[in-house]
N, C-alpha and C positions, 0 to 999 in steps of 0.2 A: 618660544619659551618666555614666560614673564620674568621681568627683572625687578628685584627688590630695590626700594629707594626710601630715603628719609629726607625731610626738609630740616636743615640744621638751624633754622631760625624759629619756626613755629612747632617743630617736632611732629608734623604730619608724616605718616608713613604709609606705604602701600606697595603693591606689586602690579606691574602693568607692562604692556608692549604697545607702542614704544614708551620710554620714560619721558614724562613731560619736561619741557624746557624750563618751566617755572612751577612753583608750588601753586596748586589750585586753590589752597586756602588763604595764603598770605601774599602770593605773587613773588616770593623770593627766588632768585636763581641759584641759591646755595643748596642744591640738591646733591646728595651722594647716592649713587646707584651702583649695584654690583649683583651678579647672579648669586653670589654666596654671602651677601651682606648679612643676612639674618642667621647664617649657620656658623659664623666665626666667633671666637670667644677669647682669644689671647690678644691683649692690647699693650701698646707702649704709649705712655702719656708723657709729653715733653713740653714744658713751659717755653714760650717764645721769648728769647732774649730776656731771661727772667729778671736779672738785677735791673736792667734798663727799663723794663716794663713797670716794675714797682716804682722806680723813681719818676717815670713819666706819669704814672697814676697819681702820685703825691704832689707833683708840680706840673699842672696842665700847660704852663708856659714852655715846657720842654717838648711838647707833643710833636711838633713839626721840625725839631732840630736834631742834627746828628748828635748822639749821646754815647760817650764812652765811660764805662765803669772801670777804674783802674787805680793803681797805687802811686800816681805821680810820675814825674818825668823819668825817674830811674826804674819805675816798676813795669809791669806788663798789663795788657788788657785782660780784665776778668771777663767782660762781655761787652757787647755794644749793640745798639739798636739797628734795625734793618736799614735805616737811612745811612748810617755810618758804614754799614757793610757794602752798600753800593759803591763806596769809594775804595773798597778793598781792605777795610779794617777787619781783623779777625781776632778771636779769642787767643790768648797766650802770645800775641804779637808784642814786641817791645814798644813801650809807650811813645818813644821818640819817632819810631817808624809809623805808628798809627797817626800821629799828629802831622807828619809829613804828607801822608795820604789824604788826611781830612783835617786841614788846619782850622776850619770853622767849628770843629766839634766842641761840645761842652763836656768837660771831664769832671767826674764826681768820684770821690773815694768810696769804696764799698762800705755799706752799713750792714754788716752781717747779722746783727741782732734783729734788724727789721726784716731782712730776707728770710731768716729762719722762722720768724713769727708767721710770715705769709705762707711759707712752705708747710708749716704745721697746720694752718687753716685748710690748705688744699688737701693735705694728707687725711684730715678728718672726713672730708667729703669722699675721698677714695675709700676709706674704711667703711663708709655707709653703702658703697656699691658692692664690695666683696671682701671676705676675710683674707683673700689671697692677694696681698699687695706687697710687691718687692721693690722698695726704693733702691735706686742705684746712684743717686746723687741728690743734692738739695732740691733739684728742679725736674726730676724725671723718675718714672717708676714703671714697672710692669704690673699688669693686672690680669688675673685669670678670672673671667666672668662665667666660666662653665657652671651651669646649674643655677644661675641667678634669674632666669627668665620668669619663673613662677613668683619669686619674691618681688620683683619689680614690675611684674605684669607687662614686660616688654623684652624683646630680644636684646642681647648685649649691645649691639650697634646703636639702638635707640637710647638705651640707658647711658651710653657714653656720650652721645650727642647732647642729651639733657645735662649731663655732668659738665660738659664743656661750656654750655650756655650759662649754667649756674655760676661757674668759676668766673666767667667774664663779667656777668652782671653783679654778683655779690661781692667778689674779691677785687675785681678790676684789672686782672691780667688775663692774657689769652694763652690758650694751650693748643697743641697739635696732637692729634690722635692717629696712631697706626694700628690697624686691626688685621690680624692674620690667623694662621693656624699654628704658629710657634713663635718663640721669642725672637729669633734671628730676623724673621721676616716682618714681625711687628715693629721692631726697631728700625728696619730699613724703611718701612712704610711711613713712619712718623716724620721722616725727613723729606718726604716726597712733595709735600703740599704746604710748606710753611710760608708765612705764619697763618694761624687760625685754620690749620689744615685738618683734614679727615681723609686719610688714604687707606685703601684696602688692597691686600694681595691675597687672592684666593688660592686654594690648593690646586685647582685644575690648571691655573696659569703659571704656576711657580717656575717650572723649567724654562718656559718661553720668556717670562719676565727677566729671569736672572741671566740668561745666555749672553746678551750683548753687553752686560755691565762689566766694568773693569774689576779686576780681581781684588783691588783694595777696598771694594765695597764690603768684603767679608771682614768682620771684626777680628782684630788680632793680626791682620796683615799690615804691618807698619812699613815705613819707607824703605828700610834695609831689605826686608823680606820681599817686598814688592819689586825692588830692583833685581833681586836674585831670580824671582819668577820670570820677569821680563827677559832677563839674560838667557834663561832656559827656554824661551819661546812661548811662555804663557802670558797672554795679555787680557783675555776675557774669561769670565766664568764659564762661558760655553765651551771653551777649550778644555777646561778642567772636567766638565760634564762628559766629554768624549774620551777622556784619558782613563786608562786602566788604574784603578785605585792602588793596586800593588806597586805600580811604577811610582806613583806619588809618594807612597810610604817609603819606598826604597830611596827616593831622592831626598825626602824631607822629614822622615821619621813620623812621629806622632802628629806633627803639624801637617804632614801630607795626608794622613788619615782624616784629620779634621777638615782640611780643604775639600777632600772628596765628598764628605758628608754634606757640608754646607753648600757646596756647588749644586748638589741635588735638592737643596732646600730642606734638608733633614736636620732637625734640631730637637733632641729628646729632653733638653733641660726643662724642668718644671719651674713654675713661678713659686718662689719660696719666700715665706714670711718669717723665717727663723730669727731674723734680726742680727745674725752674726756679723760683727764688724771685722773687716780685714786688717785695717791699720789705723793708727792715730798719729798725726804728725803736726809739726809746727815749723814754720819757716819765715824768714824775713829778707827783704831786699834792702841793701845799704844805700845811703845817700851818696856815697862815693865808693869806688873799688877799694877793697882791702887786700893786703898781701901778707901781713905779719901774723904770726901765731897768736900773739897777745891779743890783738884786736879781734881776730876771728874767734878765739876761744871765749872772749867775753860775750860775743854775739851768740855763740853756741850755748853758753850757760843760760842766757836769757831764754833761748828757745827750749832748752831742757826744762827750765822751771815752768814755762807755759804748758809744755807737754805733760809734765808731771801733774800739774793742777787739773788738767782735763782728764787724765787717766784716773785720778783720785775721785773726781766728780762723777765719773761714769762707773766707778767700782771695777776697774780693769787693771790687769797686769799683762806684760808682754815679755817674750823671751828672745826677741831679735831686734837689735838696735841698728838703724840705718841712718847715715848722714848723707846729705845732699848738698852739693856745691855746684854753682853755676859760674863759669868764668866770664870775664868781661866780653869775650867773644860769643857768649851764649852756648858754650859747650857744657854739657851736663856730666857731672861725676857723681856716682853713688858708691858707697862702701858700707858693708854690713858685717855684724858680728853676732853670733848666737851666744846667749848667756846660759850659764849652768842652772840658773834659777830665775824665773820670771820676776819682773820688778815693775814698780810704778814710781820709784824714788828718783827725784831730780839728780841727786848726787851720783847714783849709779848710772843714770842715763848720760850725764855729763862726762864722767870718767871714761865710760865706754866710747862715747863720741870723740873725746879728745885724743884717745889712743888711735882712732881712725884718722882724725883730722891731721895729726902731726905728720903722718906720712905724705899728706897731700900738699903741705906748705912748702913750696919750692920756688917762691918768687912769682908765681902766677897770680895775677890780679883776679879777685872774685867779687861778684856783684850780689850773690845770694848764698845763704846757708840755711840748712834745715836739718831737723832730726825727727825720726819717726820710729814707731814701735809696731811690730807685727807679732804673730803668734799669740794672739790675745786670748785671755780667759778671765773668768771671774776672780776678783781679788781675794776671796776668802782664803785665809791661811797664807797669804803671800808674805814674803820677806820675814819668815819666822826667825825670831832673834836667837833661839836656841840652836839654829842651824847655820847662822851667819858667823863669819869671823868676828872676833871681838871689836876690832877697829871699825868694821862696816856696821856692826850692831850699834856702836856709839853714834856714828853718823846718822844712822836710821832713826835712832831715838831723838837726836837733835832736830832732825827734819820734821818728825812728828810734832815735836814741841813748837817749832816754828809755825806749822800748819794751824795749831790750836790758837796761837796768838793772832795769826792773820785772819782766821775765821772770826775772831772776836773784834779785832780792831782795824781790819783791812789789810790788803796784800802789801801795802807799803810800810806796815808797822815794823816788819823785820826784813832787812835787806842784806844779802850776802855782801861781804866786804868788797869782792871783786866788782860788784855792780853798784856800789854806793856812790862813787863820784860820777856826776853827769858827764857824758862824753860828747864830743862834737859829731860823732858818727852815728847819731841816733837813726835808726832805720825808718824808712818810709812806712807808713801804716798800711801796708798791703797784706792781703790774706790770700794764700794759695788756694787752688781749686781743691787740693786734698783737704785743707782745713775747712773749706766751705762744705764739701761733701760730708766730712766727719761731723760737723755741727748737727747734721740731720741724722747721724748715726749710721751712715753707709759710705762706702767708697766704690768707685767704678771698677 
């Protein structure tokens, strides 16, 4: 039986037995072959060490150096290049730990405006491939290439290989592609061959491929759930494949049903381009640990103002406010409250957040605070003054007036009294992954 193949350098394609070791047209060894290569159409595209790749593109002197993108000594690693990863550095690692592992690393603070611009350039190329593009963060997306063969005069695999080459040549960053028959397996495939990868998981090999893999390969199986599964005797996906689904449901409820489906490689989710945002958030890491309510509340107000600005810019309101706190020991606390009426107002966000924060201030030193909003919808008709309490309505009117002044004269033209005096605890200029995701209009 002939095997389909493509050359990822010159885009030569064919079917043969055996598959050539090198491309007959250009001599490249970068061939991708698979029996189902030209039949699959669900892809996951992931940029390789995205922030670091952009910085190395713009500064060639960094090319062969370990590079960490992060928020300073008190921050965390946003991402790092593959050279730094060889030393054990990973995303979300505390910066001090990363520098212990890789003391020769070059550290650069994130330049989100630049990364978002590059992300949008890549997105435009994705949109030219298919209308079904589902971004899930600033640097990755699902694509459904079903039905595009006639448009591009090429099977999806060849169109994706051409896309990867174009991004590398024209934009200067590399991407990895995972191709399969559903989203779960496409996402798994994109991690198999990084960087500059192109991996394929076919339908016929799905069960055999998954069987020896650890259960935490399944998305949604975090550390706690993974430990529970191991304690119950489940270590590999193959063990789940052999288990009665009703037993998994009895043990783990809906999560058990989901495990049973995904262990069989079944994922009915479609690639969606509805653009619905799940949450918008803002957070900051302090230059020193904070314990007092006054200091923490000031930082919360700053986050609330930034969050409000972003909600207003996107024309959104939300009905659930969540605060996020990270202790000096990197323990995470989140607290949420549902609002009677969706809002985008900084004052409402802050007042809700402070009511949640007050309960958490118990002398524990915190290194980070954040505030987010979920339950999002279009802002049309939000915060109607005739339905608000008079006091809230007056504050809303004052905030709208402040917005007009800031729009005309800049955001520093009007400063709330609590934020007026410069403080020695100015936060490090780090940006969370949630913020990075949301700048592109999606969250994971």
